[in-house]
C-alpha positions, 0 to 999 in steps of 0.5 A: 350487300346491295341487291339492286342499283337503287340500293347501291346508290343509297349505300354510296350516299350513306358512305358519303354521309359518314365522310360529310360528318367527319368534314363537319368535325374538321369544320367545328375544330376550325370555327370553335377555335375562335370561340375558345380564344374569345373565352380566354379574352373575356376572362382576361377582360373581366380581371383587368377591367373590373379590378379589385373595386367594382363601379358602374363606370368600370362596368360600362367600359367593360361592356364596350370592350367586350362588345368589340371583342365578341363581334371580332371573334364571331366575325372570325368564326363566320369567315372560317365556316365560309372558307371551309364550305367554299369548295363543298358545292363542287365536291357535292356535285362531283360525288352525285355524278360519280355515285349515280354513274358508278351505280348504274355502270354507265356515264348517264349523269353529265350536266353540271352547274357552273362554279358561279351557279354553285357559289350563288346557291351557297351564298343564297342558302337559308339556314332554318329560314335565315341567311348564315350571316344573320345567325352568326350576328344573332349569336354575337348579340346573344352573347353580348346580352348574356355577358352583361346580365351575368356581370350585373348579377355577379356584381350585385351579389358581391362575387369575386373576380374568379366567380365572375369569370366562372360565370362566363367560362365555367370550371376547368375539366382538367382536359384539353381539346384539339382545335385547328388554327387558321393556318391548320395547325392543331392547338390543344386548349383547356376545356371549361364547362358550365359557363355561358360560353359552354352554351354558346359553343354548343349553339355554334356546333349546331349552326355549323353542322346544320349549315353544312347539311343545308348547303349539301342538300341544296346543291343536291336538289339543284343538281338533280333538277339539272339532270332531269333527263336521267333523274325523275325525283328525290327521296328522303333518307334518314337512316344515318341518324341514330337519334332520328326524330319522329318527324324524320322517321316518318319522312324516311323513304318518301319520294317527290318529283323534281317539282316537289310533288309527292309520289304516292303521298301528299306530304309537302316537299321541304328538303332537309335538314328538318331541324338543328343537327339533322342528318337526313339527306336527299338521294336521287330517284332515277328514271327506269331504263324504259323511260331513259330509252324513250328520251328525245335527247340525242346525247342521252340516246347515244349513251343509252345505246353504248351502255346497253352492250355493257349492262345486262338486261337484269341490271337494266331492269333495276334502274329506277327501282325502289330501295329494297329495304331501309337500312339502319346505320348499324346494318349498313356499317356491318356490311362494310369491310373491316378496312372501311369500318376502321376508317369510320371508327378507328381501331379503338372504337371498332374493338369496343363495337365488336364487344357490343358495348358501343352506343349508336351515339358513339358510333356516329360521333366523329370527334377525333376523326376529322376529314379536311376538304382535300381529303374529302375531295380525294375520297370523292374522286377516288 
């Protein structure tokens, strides 16, 4: 179990990262629903638009028809993502406050960003250097171009309608996957693999997950800065991702002050995610109890005085200390109660894990174990 306050807070952030991964799965189900419907509509457009005799006129008409269909679908996907993340900044901020205060055992963290400020941060957040809207428009244009290339190649080779459709959606796997409609109802749709829509779906998943992680870390950074009377810096945490890249392995555990200056190193501060599908995140570095006690803030001094009667000296000495050891996800998971392990993996996966036959990738995969915004909010508040 966690041996000092820094460990306790880091463990809370790892647990929250699991919940955030489950929220990503819920969001993937809602956003990809639009692309699965698009896949079906494109197949129908090909069959109805080209018919039994191909012509350049039909191909031009098909291009116009599918362009509008694709744009509508990707607009729906983007809107679905934004609806999902709309409440995330407030939940993220509440989590940070609760994680730090419960870890220390005193209500030290109090400054909160206004809803307007949080929304502004979310709207302005850049995903890998560009606004979210630009990425979705780019994905839409990319599919339009790919679609026409595949149609032209197939027609030039004299392929049948079935083969042309297969270029877009691939072959049926015989299995169905659940997706969430706009109303939240679960709908199971047949899986197809091998077409260009398969690639588009993978790209969309990466964009969804990276968007959520970017918003999460952006809110953390600003919340840490807003509470600079208690928090003096931020540390990079890469321990959850079992497919950690060499870069994230090297960054794990590095600390920076709130202005982005390295603490004990010269690595420039560039907050995670560091790459597509990156699970690395920021965790707070607290001031020591001695530093907190020197604060000139009357409000914080009052909190410190009240806390000293409830927090033993040995505990106070560990406030602002370093994490005692860097945990792998498996090491952290093994320390959790069976109840928490069941929630993360489910009974089926947990039993397989106990036999030693479950891979790290399977462990962190939250497919089939989604978490809605209300459920995430409830976990943070409980």
